[in-house]
C-alpha angles and dihedrals in degrees: 000000000000118000088228098051111115093206119088117222106218091203091064120079109243106184114097089353130150089262090051091059093044090051089051091054091050090049093052092051091049090050091050090062101032096051094059094101094064092059102031091066090054093051094048094046096100093044092048091048091052096045096048095039097232137138127258098264091052090047088054092058095085089055090049093050089046091055092046090052090045090052094050091044093054090057097041096044090041090060091046096053090053087060107029108017127245104288104075094043089048093054091048090049093051090054091049091051094049091049093046096052092048092050091043090055090053095049117128100193141023095257098056089043090052092048093051090047092053103038101039110016099034097047093039094051091053093076089070096059127035097013093045091047092049090049095052092046090070092061097056137054111156092037099030095123096054091042093053090045092050092049090050090049090069087075091056093042085059089051090053096043106039101048090055091050097042098048090063093045091048092049093053106027107014134251095285093063089047089058092049089054091055091047091059093046092049094057101032096049109025099048099056092039091056088068089063088068096053096110110102135193118242110266092245092059094062096073139109092266127062120243123250112290093021124117123272113267119226103218115193121217130207136190091240126090118250091248094050090046091052091050093048091049090051092052090046090051092053094047098048092048096048084060093043095050098065097074096029097051101034106030093099093049091042091056091047090053091050090053097251094115136236093277092059090048092052090050090049090052090051091050090049093051093043086058087048091057091055090046093051093051093046091047091051090051089048094047090057087061109033103020135249099282095056090045093054092046092052093046092048092051092050091046090054091053091049092052089055089056092060091064100065099027118069104142119116097250094041092050091055089052095045091047090054090049090049092051092048089050105048108028097095099048102086098043089050090066087067089054090051091051091051092046097052109019136058116285093218089065095045097113095052096040096045089044091053094051092045088048089058093048088054091048085056091051091049093046093045094048091053095042091051091052090048092049089050092052091049098044105023089231141078094222094093089047090059090051090050089053092051091054093052090046091058090055089056091051090052093053093048091049089053093051091048090051092051095046117108126208116289116262127200119249113203132195 
């Protein structure tokens, strides 16, 4: 059976198959390109602030609108892939990204720039996270945790790759040319690669129960209703990402304020996200063994410790080290929510439910990015912003502890 055949042969096992791993590789490459918009807006923040003559909180608005669009897109595209598969939404998203980056490069003020970021780039980028993670989760069972983590790592690979490329383009040609470069890549690479994902599972395979001949599924149960569990996961997603957003959104500006320059901040962001890639892969490996809730709880605890380290250490070398520690701590948290959804909730609703939780994590990133900028404007320092992040982080830990307490022993579900 060809890897590129769109028809599924029901006599051939599909979970954890050779095609499953090939599809995972395609997904990671697509995410590397399609996630550029989330990080490009962070890298251009100082240049945009200077060109438009605005303060830090106003300059943070395009990031906030991007995250709002990203949040909405995760939910909308998540629902669509449950019905139509990933290919058509992926093609639509690549066209939105190309259009958004072109219009962003032509913006004449912060408000039009923020609108284009949110409506086109934010929503378009969403296809490469929650929806792509939900899609790949259907092709794995035994190695679902590591597969979901690897798919989610494409987002951080983009955060490692694009800042290093864009900082040189911005230095020589300006941020507008940098946006044009991403526009071309979004259409020329994403659209043809989407066709590599056109094979779909039969509708009856995406259910709570495995098909005949497939492995037994270990379904976890919890003394919380599905609706209450979904709400708790959404609150947890907001709280962890308000904490996570402080270093990720403001590290470039923070380094500029300390006199280390934008280039050092971009490199620090790349180091942070490289650590996040390692963290995501390790967390996926761990989630296959201890479950999603324990993995999120561990990651949240380590993220909280890393945030504490930013308060006393603000030298150049120490910030590189702390940023690496932060990346190694928090990278696996968000993808693990998808594992929790698949462990406790119906598989046929995976796209919508994962998309909703991811939407809330992005709301947390948007809210946290704006709050950190506001705290900076009010206090003239990022120290209080780090403390704010720590408080939100503790809320996330409390929710995960509650879910762990209410979880019952796993029980086998057989076809």
